[in-house]
ROMIGU-826036 format. One record per residue (C-alpha): residue number from 1; residue in one letter; x, y, z. Coordinates in steps of 0.05 Angstrom, whole numbers. Each point is the difference from the previous one (the first is absolute). Layout:
N
    i  aa    east   north      up
  NUM   A       X       Y       Z
...
END
This chain:
311
    i  aa    east   north      up
    1   M     778     307    -348
    2   I     -55     -47      38
    3   K       0       5      77
    4   L     -22     -52      39
    5   S     -11       4      73
    6   F       7     -63      39
    7   V     -48      -5      71
    8   I      33     -53      45
    9   P     -30     -14      68
   10   V      52     -26      42
   11   F     -21     -42      71
   12   R      73     -38      24
   13   N      27      -8     -70
   14   E      75      -9      26
   15   G      37     -25     -63
   16   S     -53      12     -55
   17   I      -2      73       1
   18   F      63      -1     -44
   19   P      -6     -59     -41
   20   T     -68      31     -32
   21   Y      31      71      -8
   22   E      54     -26     -37
   23   K     -48     -48     -44
   24   I     -39      66     -18
   25   I      62      42     -13
   26   R      16     -47     -46
   27   L     -65       1     -38
   28   T      -5      69      -2
   29   Q      74       6     -36
   30   K     -20     -51     -40
   31   L     -58      36     -22
   32   E      25      68       0
   33   L     -50      20      49
   34   G       0      57      57
   35   Y     -17     -17      63
   36   E     -18      16      79
   37   F     -10     -53      52
   38   I     -38      11      64
   39   F       9     -50      48
   40   V     -50       4      64
   41   N      32     -32      65
   42   D     -66     -24      33
   43   G      29      -7      77
   44   S      51     -50      -8
   45   D      35     -26      44
   46   D      64     -31     -30
   47   N      55      37     -41
   48   S     -43      21     -47
   49   I       2      69      14
   50   T      71      10       2
   51   E       4     -39     -78
   52   L     -46      53     -20
   53   H      36      51      27
   54   A      73     -19     -37
   55   L     -41      -7     -61
   56   H     -43      71       4
   57   N      88      22       6
   58   Q      20     -41     -52
   59   D     -49      23     -50
   60   D     -51      66      15
   61   K     -47     -28     -51
   62   V     -19     -40      58
   63   K     -57      26      51
   64   V     -15     -28      62
   65   L     -55       9      46
   66   S       0     -33      71
   67   F     -65     -21      31
   68   S       2      21      85
   69   R     -25     -79       1
   70   N     -28     -46     -47
   71   F     -66      19     -21
   72   G      -6     -56     -58
   73   Q      21     -14     -83
   74   V     -70      39     -29
   75   A      28      64      41
   76   A      73      -4     -12
   77   I     -22      -5     -83
   78   I     -52      57       8
   79   A      52      50      38
   80   G      53     -25     -62
   81   M     -47      25     -50
   82   K      -4      65      30
   83   E      61      18     -12
   84   V       0     -30     -68
   85   T      35      47     -57
   86   G      12     -44     -63
   87   D     -50     -13     -52
   88   A     -22     -62      30
   89   A       6     -37      69
   90   I      26     -68       1
   91   S     -24     -31      60
   92   L      35     -70      27
   93   S      27     -32      68
   94   A      75      -4      24
   95   D       5     -73      -2
   96   L      21     -17     -61
   97   Q     -67     -43     -14
   98   E     -17      38     -60
   99   P      31     -18     -70
  100   I      38      78     -16
  101   E       2     -13     -67
  102   L     -73       4      -6
  103   I       1      71       1
  104   E      17       6     -69
  105   S     -60     -30     -22
  106   M     -41      41      50
  107   I      39      66     -34
  108   T     -14     -32     -67
  109   K     -83      -8      20
  110   W      -4      68      31
  111   K      33      33     -60
  112   S     -56     -32     -49
  113   G     -53      45      44
  114   N     -25     -49      61
  115   E      16      52      61
  116   I       8     -57      47
  117   V      34     -64      -4
  118   I      -5     -49      44
  119   C      39     -65      13
  120   H     -30     -58      39
  121   R      28     -64      26
  122   I     -31     -64     -35
  123   D      41     -42      37
  124   R      49       1      56
  125   E      72     -36      25
  126   D     -38       7      73
  127   S     -19     -59      45
  128   F     -65     -50     -12
  129   I     -30      48      62
  130   A      14      57     -24
  131   N     -10      -6     -67
  132   N     -70     -30      11
  133   A     -20      45      53
  134   S       9      59     -52
  135   A     -41     -42     -48
  136   I     -55       0      45
  137   F       9      79      18
  138   Y      -4      21     -68
  139   K     -70     -44     -20
  140   L     -35      27      66
  141   I      25      68     -30
  142   K      -9      -5     -76
  143   I     -82     -13      33
  144   S       0      67      14
  145   N      41      36     -53
  146   P      -9     -45     -65
  147   K      64      39     -28
  148   M      47     -19      47
  149   P      50     -42     -37
  150   K      17     -71      22
  151   G      46       1      65
  152   G       1      74      -1
  153   F      52      54     -12
  154   D      49      52      36
  155   F      56       5     -55
  156   L     -41      58     -48
  157   L      27      50     -44
  158   I     -59      60       0
  159   D       8      70     -45
  160   K       0      65      43
  161   K     -59      21     -27
  162   A     -41     -69      34
  163   L      48      16      57
  164   V     -31      71      11
  165   S     -69     -33       2
  166   F      29     -52      50
  167   N      24      53      50
  168   Q     -63      23       7
  169   I     -26     -53      26
  170   D      -7      13      77
  171   E     -17     -62      44
  172   R      37     -36      59
  173   N     -19     -59     -13
  174   R      28     -11     -74
  175   F      -5     -57     -38
  176   F      60      16     -50
  177   Q     -27     -44     -51
  178   G     -62      10       2
  179   D      14      74      -4
  180   I      41     -13     -57
  181   L     -44     -43     -46
  182   W     -59      52      27
  183   L      29      64     -41
  184   G     -12     -24     -62
  185   F      51      22     -40
  186   N      25     -43     -73
  187   T      41     -63      45
  188   A      39     -51     -30
  189   F      17     -73      32
  190   I      54     -31      -9
  191   P       7     -73      50
  192   Y      63     -19      26
  193   N      26     -52      55
  194   R      22      30      62
  195   L      63     -26      19
  196   K      26     -34      62
  197   R      28      48      62
  198   T      69     -12       3
  199   I      20      47      56
  200   G     -42      13      58
  201   K     -64     -31      11
  202   S     -73      39     -11
  203   Q     -30      45      58
  204   W     -54     -17     -41
  205   T     -35     -28      62
  206   L     -69     -33      13
  207   S     -28      53      42
  208   K      16      54     -52
  209   K     -24     -42     -66
  210   L     -72     -12      44
  211   K     -13      77       7
  212   Y      25      11     -77
  213   F     -48     -60     -19
  214   I     -53      39      38
  215   D      17      77     -20
  216   G     -10     -26     -79
  217   L     -63     -41      21
  218   L     -35      55      39
  219   N      35      63     -32
  220   T     -21     -11     -78
  221   S     -53     -42      11
  222   Y     -89       5      20
  223   I       1     -75       8
  224   P      10     -14      71
  225   I     -64      42      10
  226   R     -44     -37     -59
  227   L      41     -74      35
  228   M     -28      23      60
  229   S     -74      19     -28
  230   L       3     -67     -48
  231   I      14     -42      65
  232   G     -51      37      41
  233   I     -48     -20     -58
  234   V      13     -75      -2
  235   I      -3      -5      81
  236   S     -74      31      -6
  237   L     -14     -49     -53
  238   L      24     -61      30
  239   G     -29      23      67
  240   F     -76       6     -33
  241   I      10     -62     -31
  242   Y      31     -39      64
  243   A     -70      25      28
  244   F     -47     -20     -54
  245   V      31     -76      15
  246   I     -13       6      58
  247   A     -67      21       8
  248   Y     -24     -47     -63
  249   N      23     -53      45
  250   R     -32      23      53
  251   F     -63       5     -30
  252   V       2     -43     -58
  253   N      37     -50      26
  254   N     -15       2      75
  255   T      73     -19      12
  256   P      22      48      67
  257   F      67      39      -7
  258   N      51     -31      45
  259   G      73      22      21
  260   W      32      66      17
  261   A      67     -24     -47
  262   P     -38      39     -63
  263   I     -19      59      36
  264   M      67      -1      31
  265   I      41      -7     -60
  266   T     -39      57     -44
  267   I      -7      46      62
  268   L      88      -1      -4
  269   I       5       1     -77
  270   I     -48      55      -2
  271   G      42      35      67
  272   G      64     -10     -47
  273   L     -21      34     -50
  274   I     -19      61      30
  275   I      68      -1      34
  276   L      35       9     -60
  277   M     -45      36     -38
  278   L      11      56      60
  279   G      64     -18      -4
  280   I      -4      26     -82
  281   I     -37      55      19
  282   G      51      28      63
  283   E      61      -3     -60
  284   Y     -45      40     -32
  285   V     -10      46      55
  286   W      72       0      19
  287   R      16      16     -64
  288   T     -48      68      -5
  289   Y      24      14      74
  290   D      73       1     -28
  291   E      -6      43     -51
  292   T     -30      55      43
  293   R      58       4      40
  294   K      44      21     -60
  295   R      57     -29      30
  296   P      59      -7     -65
  297   I      18     -65     -14
  298   Y      71       3       5
  299   I      44      47      32
  300   I      77      15     -25
  301   K      51      15      50
  302   D      65      10     -47
  303   K       1      20     -71
  304   L      71       5     -49
  305   I     -25      25     -59
  306   K      70      28     -47
  307   N      25      50      44
  308   E     -64       7      51
  309   E      21     -44      56
  310   S     -45       8      66
  311   N      24     -52      57
END
């Protein structure tokens, strides 16, 4: 019997944990699958941990990892993947926004020879602002990572062979989606419409989205550095052209150059670009320093696995 491991990060998902579990259980019974659940409590300060403990007591195939504080969704997924014992792992959220019924199609594509099956969002039942912000985000990410599907993804199946390689990646500022695509295994894509959240509210704040975008752009691409070089070349050429025009007017047309405004505008533009470039370089320097500190990307405070319980 095939055994699937369901890796589910949890952060303030009170009220949606049991419905998520029950939907998946019904599907595993229908398809006659073996299963295990790996819930990773990412420092929730609501009743999520109480619900997870109750679920563990109800079903000994439910594993619960609890972080010492909030380390983020990517850290939670990585921690859960390291506990997988199934033939394949499926990562999904606990907010009931992914259509659970797609798992059947994911399994079919996996059995046909794809080590990774990605369900990517083509539309979502969210607000106008959320939809457009997401579209812009992934269009920018796609510049540095052409394989990135429109709308991004975090609902996926990964075979245990590919998972071994994924778990060998040892970096601090991880871009989960980029790491999955970088592995290079046979990958299938399934488009879907993301459902509107009906329980609780999203914890995917603007600051988290911004950090994730920066991680995606800097961790998987040399475009920022190349872009700085290109901007430098363009500005230099414009400077030479501007100097030529001034010299030509002065010595050929005998037109004197008057006014400080053009000079000040040029200084402000160049000064702003220099500060921006220094900021980008600073990001790379900080990330290099951050890697050398060798701090873990998460800390597990409690772990409930079958009869192994730590409090």
